[in-house]
Steps between C-alpha positions, in 0.01 A plus 500: 500500500632843408507748788500878498807666652493873573843626607490835680818704486575785738626756250728265304727623226449381141792263555327352808181434303695340214691281746174385661349402163821310419487322836138394445531405131559126573162488675292656221322172423359493855462873565327797342741773611422868561725756664361805682777739588447805717658620825292384796553827687521763227254744656209366293502141621409407856743223573399137490128572518505666159739245356294201614178665385656532154577128507143416603351730235714332235382157613135608497529533122576127481182289503461229764472162331301305756765483772590773746812685388805509726710818512859484622651826628872413515794723585751547221788369714327165562664198339315169537731199480233230522390350168122474468435761767214647299312168490558459872352844567196430280449167678473683834212703359339195338528277808365768734207692346488750790864599449527854369862573582817297442867590539851362532542638851226543755413531867245328719416818692492876460533719807663426833349393831652810658258734318300708752721367781830675426556857375416517129770415249443464125678162502213357710293492180751283315490138393566211740625144438641551149556193280670470159743297291715799405877458493524687829178363650643463849601867508135602455329219690455126445571291190225288348475321165132412537189705429328619815219733607610854578327831569759724334728473197792734455470752217795357307259230375139602533291257293130582506176353369335746261160459666650627828632813329161552335322476838723759666516736201860421420748715687275804539472439876876544548576851633714688244745604770595134549739524208710190560411334830200331654325404176569129555371506857198698381425246227519217755247682721268568206514133398408392853220756520344362182522134599813394312789293631871531439755230412 
């Protein structure tokens, strides 16, 4: 099956765009490739909210063919070493119909037990019990090679069911001032609010 790939550049030069097309050329049989290149914070864009809304708007032009589309918001410095990772991700959605959110690194809790007990600190709102199979997994938390239920997936690999995005009006709920942080935690909370699970 051919997939659509929209690559979003943050103000790339012409050479950067050419290099990206060259890098992706071997995958043209499997991918329909588009590149959208504009600085994320150029005074007209509002950080990730605007960028991700552009991605969603582009996908809305693609008709759904029976199955629910899956959108993968992946950071440009992410390199996946595992062969067949895409089929493994799709299987998580297929095996668990209530799953709306999948990622390569996730946590089983958001927010600390010390909230409302200790003086407020922004870190109290962070993730807890982080699991991944990244090269430095132990630096960030605990290593796992198995799929597991989570409540939060880190923004470096935010893979979302299209029906979830449709229910929450895409990324419009994300405050524009949250230019680069908190969007992943916010998406996890929105998924939970609307009855979806994370894996």
